[in-house]
C-alpha atoms as an extended CHARMM CRD file, in Angstrom:
* protein
*
       122  EXT
         1         1  MET       CA             -0.5410000000      -12.5450000000       12.8300000000  PROA      1               0.0000000000
         2         2  GLN       CA              1.5720000000      -12.6320000000        9.6820000000  PROA      2               0.0000000000
         3         3  SER       CA              4.8250000000      -10.7920000000        9.1320000000  PROA      3               0.0000000000
         4         4  ILE       CA              5.3430000000       -8.2600000000        6.3640000000  PROA      4               0.0000000000
         5         5  SER       CA              7.4270000000      -10.7940000000        4.4730000000  PROA      5               0.0000000000
         6         6  GLN       CA              4.6970000000      -13.4250000000        4.7850000000  PROA      6               0.0000000000
         7         7  ALA       CA              2.0520000000      -10.9460000000        3.6010000000  PROA      7               0.0000000000
         8         8  LEU       CA              4.1330000000       -9.9290000000        0.5790000000  PROA      8               0.0000000000
         9         9  ASP       CA              4.7860000000      -13.5680000000       -0.3000000000  PROA      9               0.0000000000
        10        10  LYS       CA              1.0610000000      -14.3510000000       -0.0580000000  PROA      10              0.0000000000
        11        11  LEU       CA              0.2060000000      -11.3590000000       -2.2620000000  PROA      11              0.0000000000
        12        12  GLN       CA              2.6270000000      -12.6270000000       -4.9160000000  PROA      12              0.0000000000
        13        13  LYS       CA              0.3740000000      -15.6580000000       -5.3630000000  PROA      13              0.0000000000
        14        14  SER       CA             -2.4750000000      -13.4100000000       -6.5130000000  PROA      14              0.0000000000
        15        15  LYS       CA             -2.4080000000      -12.8000000000      -10.2710000000  PROA      15              0.0000000000
        16        16  PHE       CA             -4.0210000000       -9.3810000000       -9.8080000000  PROA      16              0.0000000000
        17        17  ARG       CA             -1.8930000000       -8.1850000000       -6.8640000000  PROA      17              0.0000000000
        18        18  SER       CA              1.3760000000       -9.4790000000       -8.3030000000  PROA      18              0.0000000000
        19        19  GLY       CA              0.7750000000       -7.6010000000      -11.5560000000  PROA      19              0.0000000000
        20        20  PHE       CA              1.5430000000       -4.1890000000      -10.0850000000  PROA      20              0.0000000000
        21        21  ARG       CA              4.9900000000       -2.7380000000      -10.7570000000  PROA      21              0.0000000000
        22        22  LEU       CA              6.5760000000        0.6300000000      -10.2350000000  PROA      22              0.0000000000
        23        23  SER       CA              7.1930000000        2.5120000000      -13.4790000000  PROA      23              0.0000000000
        24        24  ARG       CA             10.3390000000        4.4430000000      -14.3390000000  PROA      24              0.0000000000
        25        25  ALA       CA              8.4740000000        7.6230000000      -13.4520000000  PROA      25              0.0000000000
        26        26  ASP       CA              7.5720000000        6.1450000000      -10.0460000000  PROA      26              0.0000000000
        27        27  LEU       CA             11.2050000000        5.1650000000       -9.4400000000  PROA      27              0.0000000000
        28        28  ALA       CA             12.3770000000        8.6320000000      -10.4600000000  PROA      28              0.0000000000
        29        29  TYR       CA              9.8530000000       10.1910000000       -8.0910000000  PROA      29              0.0000000000
        30        30  ILE       CA             11.0690000000        8.0110000000       -5.2120000000  PROA      30              0.0000000000
        31        31  SER       CA             14.6880000000        8.8110000000       -6.0450000000  PROA      31              0.0000000000
        32        32  GLU       CA             13.9660000000       12.5360000000       -6.1870000000  PROA      32              0.0000000000
        33        33  LYS       CA             11.7780000000       12.7660000000       -3.0770000000  PROA      33              0.0000000000
        34        34  GLY       CA             13.3810000000       10.0460000000       -0.9460000000  PROA      34              0.0000000000
        35        35  TYR       CA             11.8670000000        7.2730000000        1.1440000000  PROA      35              0.0000000000
        36        36  ASP       CA             11.0720000000        9.5490000000        4.0980000000  PROA      36              0.0000000000
        37        37  THR       CA              8.8680000000       11.7880000000        1.9670000000  PROA      37              0.0000000000
        38        38  VAL       CA              7.1790000000        8.8120000000        0.2930000000  PROA      38              0.0000000000
        39        39  ARG       CA              6.5340000000        7.3230000000        3.7710000000  PROA      39              0.0000000000
        40        40  ARG       CA              4.9030000000       10.5910000000        4.8800000000  PROA      40              0.0000000000
        41        41  HSD       CA              2.7270000000       10.5360000000        1.7530000000  PROA      41              0.0000000000
        42        42  ALA       CA              1.7750000000        6.9220000000        2.4950000000  PROA      42              0.0000000000
        43        43  ALA       CA              0.7990000000        7.8400000000        6.0570000000  PROA      43              0.0000000000
        44        44  ASP       CA             -1.3070000000       10.7520000000        4.7550000000  PROA      44              0.0000000000
        45        45  PHE       CA             -3.0590000000        8.5670000000        2.1630000000  PROA      45              0.0000000000
        46        46  VAL       CA             -3.7930000000        5.8410000000        4.7180000000  PROA      46              0.0000000000
        47        47  ARG       CA             -5.1240000000        8.4100000000        7.1990000000  PROA      47              0.0000000000
        48        48  MET       CA             -7.3420000000       10.0880000000        4.5920000000  PROA      48              0.0000000000
        49        49  LYS       CA             -8.4460000000        7.1490000000        2.4310000000  PROA      49              0.0000000000
        50        50  LEU       CA             -8.5350000000        4.1480000000        4.7950000000  PROA      50              0.0000000000
        51        51  ALA       CA             -8.6070000000        5.2240000000        8.4380000000  PROA      51              0.0000000000
        52        52  PRO       CA            -12.1910000000        6.5470000000        8.6450000000  PROA      52              0.0000000000
        53        53  ALA       CA            -14.8010000000        3.9880000000        9.6870000000  PROA      53              0.0000000000
        54        54  ASP       CA            -16.6590000000        4.5500000000        6.4200000000  PROA      54              0.0000000000
        55        55  PRO       CA            -14.3340000000        6.2480000000        3.8960000000  PROA      55              0.0000000000
        56        56  VAL       CA            -15.8240000000        8.3760000000        1.1370000000  PROA      56              0.0000000000
        57        57  ASN       CA            -16.1960000000        6.3520000000       -2.0870000000  PROA      57              0.0000000000
        58        58  ASP       CA            -14.9010000000        3.2200000000       -0.3740000000  PROA      58              0.0000000000
        59        59  GLY       CA            -13.8370000000        0.7280000000       -2.9940000000  PROA      59              0.0000000000
        60        60  ARG       CA            -13.0840000000        3.4800000000       -5.4970000000  PROA      60              0.0000000000
        61        61  GLN       CA            -11.0580000000        5.9500000000       -3.4280000000  PROA      61              0.0000000000
        62        62  THR       CA             -7.5680000000        4.8650000000       -4.4840000000  PROA      62              0.0000000000
        63        63  PRO       CA             -6.4030000000        5.6050000000       -8.0350000000  PROA      63              0.0000000000
        64        64  MET       CA             -4.4570000000        2.9080000000       -9.8860000000  PROA      64              0.0000000000
        65        65  HSD       CA             -1.6330000000        5.3140000000      -10.7830000000  PROA      65              0.0000000000
        66        66  GLY       CA             -0.4020000000        8.8400000000      -10.2090000000  PROA      66              0.0000000000
        67        67  HSD       CA              1.7750000000        8.1110000000       -7.1660000000  PROA      67              0.0000000000
        68        68  PRO       CA              3.9570000000        5.1260000000       -6.2210000000  PROA      68              0.0000000000
        69        69  VAL       CA              1.9740000000        4.6890000000       -3.0060000000  PROA      69              0.0000000000
        70        70  PHE       CA             -1.2560000000        4.2140000000       -4.9690000000  PROA      70              0.0000000000
        71        71  LYS       CA              0.2860000000        1.2760000000       -6.8200000000  PROA      71              0.0000000000
        72        72  ALA       CA              1.5860000000       -0.0940000000       -3.5300000000  PROA      72              0.0000000000
        73        73  MET       CA             -1.8960000000        0.2030000000       -2.0150000000  PROA      73              0.0000000000
        74        74  HSD       CA             -3.3540000000       -1.9620000000       -4.7860000000  PROA      74              0.0000000000
        75        75  ALA       CA             -0.4390000000       -4.4000000000       -4.8500000000  PROA      75              0.0000000000
        76        76  THR       CA             -0.7380000000       -4.9860000000       -1.1010000000  PROA      76              0.0000000000
        77        77  ALA       CA             -4.5520000000       -5.0710000000       -0.9450000000  PROA      77              0.0000000000
        78        78  CYS       CA             -4.5880000000       -1.8870000000        1.1190000000  PROA      78              0.0000000000
        79        79  CYS       CA             -6.6260000000        0.0950000000       -1.3990000000  PROA      79              0.0000000000
        80        80  CYS       CA            -10.0080000000        0.0280000000        0.3560000000  PROA      80              0.0000000000
        81        81  ARG       CA            -11.6610000000       -1.2350000000        3.4980000000  PROA      81              0.0000000000
        82        82  GLY       CA            -13.1340000000       -4.2200000000        1.6600000000  PROA      82              0.0000000000
        83        83  CYS       CA             -9.6900000000       -5.4400000000        0.6160000000  PROA      83              0.0000000000
        84        84  LEU       CA             -8.2990000000       -4.7970000000        4.0970000000  PROA      84              0.0000000000
        85        85  ASN       CA            -11.1090000000       -6.9290000000        5.4790000000  PROA      85              0.0000000000
        86        86  LYS       CA            -10.7050000000       -9.7190000000        2.9330000000  PROA      86              0.0000000000
        87        87  TRP       CA             -6.9050000000       -9.9840000000        3.1080000000  PROA      87              0.0000000000
        88        88  TYR       CA             -6.1460000000       -8.9120000000        6.6920000000  PROA      88              0.0000000000
        89        89  HSD       CA             -9.4610000000       -9.3870000000        8.5380000000  PROA      89              0.0000000000
        90        90  ILE       CA             -9.6250000000       -5.7320000000        9.5620000000  PROA      90              0.0000000000
        91        91  PRO       CA            -13.2410000000       -5.1000000000       10.5530000000  PROA      91              0.0000000000
        92        92  LEU       CA            -15.4070000000       -2.8830000000        8.3960000000  PROA      92              0.0000000000
        93        93  HSD       CA            -17.1080000000        0.2470000000        9.7520000000  PROA      93              0.0000000000
        94        94  ARG       CA            -14.5140000000        0.8440000000       12.4880000000  PROA      94              0.0000000000
        95        95  GLU       CA            -11.9430000000        3.5890000000       12.4200000000  PROA      95              0.0000000000
        96        96  LEU       CA             -8.4070000000        2.2660000000       12.0200000000  PROA      96              0.0000000000
        97        97  THR       CA             -6.2110000000        2.6220000000       15.0750000000  PROA      97              0.0000000000
        98        98  GLN       CA             -2.8880000000        4.4090000000       14.8760000000  PROA      98              0.0000000000
        99        99  ILE       CA             -1.1310000000        1.0480000000       15.1920000000  PROA      99              0.0000000000
       100       100  GLN       CA             -3.1310000000       -0.4030000000       12.2820000000  PROA      100             0.0000000000
       101       101  GLN       CA             -2.2970000000        2.6430000000       10.1740000000  PROA      101             0.0000000000
       102       102  GLU       CA              1.4060000000        2.2930000000       10.9710000000  PROA      102             0.0000000000
       103       103  LYS       CA              1.3480000000       -1.4040000000       10.0450000000  PROA      103             0.0000000000
       104       104  ILE       CA             -0.2740000000       -0.5870000000        6.7070000000  PROA      104             0.0000000000
       105       105  VAL       CA              2.3120000000        2.1130000000        6.0010000000  PROA      105             0.0000000000
       106       106  ASN       CA              5.1010000000       -0.3260000000        6.8880000000  PROA      106             0.0000000000
       107       107  LEU       CA              3.6430000000       -2.8910000000        4.4680000000  PROA      107             0.0000000000
       108       108  LEU       CA              3.3200000000       -0.2940000000        1.7020000000  PROA      108             0.0000000000
       109       109  MET       CA              6.9040000000        0.8380000000        2.1820000000  PROA      109             0.0000000000
       110       110  ALA       CA              8.2020000000       -2.7340000000        2.2550000000  PROA      110             0.0000000000
       111       111  TRP       CA              6.5190000000       -3.3750000000       -1.1120000000  PROA      111             0.0000000000
       112       112  ILE       CA              7.9810000000       -0.1390000000       -2.5230000000  PROA      112             0.0000000000
       113       113  GLU       CA             11.4430000000       -1.0370000000       -1.2330000000  PROA      113             0.0000000000
       114       114  ARG       CA             11.2030000000       -4.5170000000       -2.8060000000  PROA      114             0.0000000000
       115       115  GLN       CA             10.1870000000       -2.9380000000       -6.0980000000  PROA      115             0.0000000000
       116       116  THR       CA             13.0660000000       -0.4790000000       -6.0710000000  PROA      116             0.0000000000
       117       117  GLN       CA             15.5280000000       -3.3120000000       -5.3490000000  PROA      117             0.0000000000
       118       118  ILE       CA             14.1400000000       -5.3780000000       -8.2200000000  PROA      118             0.0000000000
       119       119  LYS       CA             14.4750000000       -2.4460000000      -10.6160000000  PROA      119             0.0000000000
       120       120  THR       CA             18.0420000000       -1.5580000000       -9.5650000000  PROA      120             0.0000000000
       121       121  GLN       CA             19.5140000000       -5.0530000000       -9.7890000000  PROA      121             0.0000000000
       122       122  PRO       CA             21.7540000000       -5.6770000000      -12.8470000000  PROA      122             0.0000000000
């Protein structure tokens, strides 16, 4: 079992995954809404888009932009059940447990927090 830090470091080695960045609009949204609200949104998106055993439009259910969590989902390979299976060995066609959902949300938020730190450094 890998830590969040190990997962984020591994994702940085992927040209595709490491290409995602939060935009100024994303940073403004996070600043305005706060981390607690963004975490609640992340939990809602994970519950709706990933938790079902066979999500609707799996593989195409997560937009590439429109919310900071969507970018985080792609950057962390938590955008669809296929990516969750490939990167984290989460079985297909099984509903995600509450613990799995919480771990995904924690990973998403860790990526978002890293991005906000990168953008705010001088």
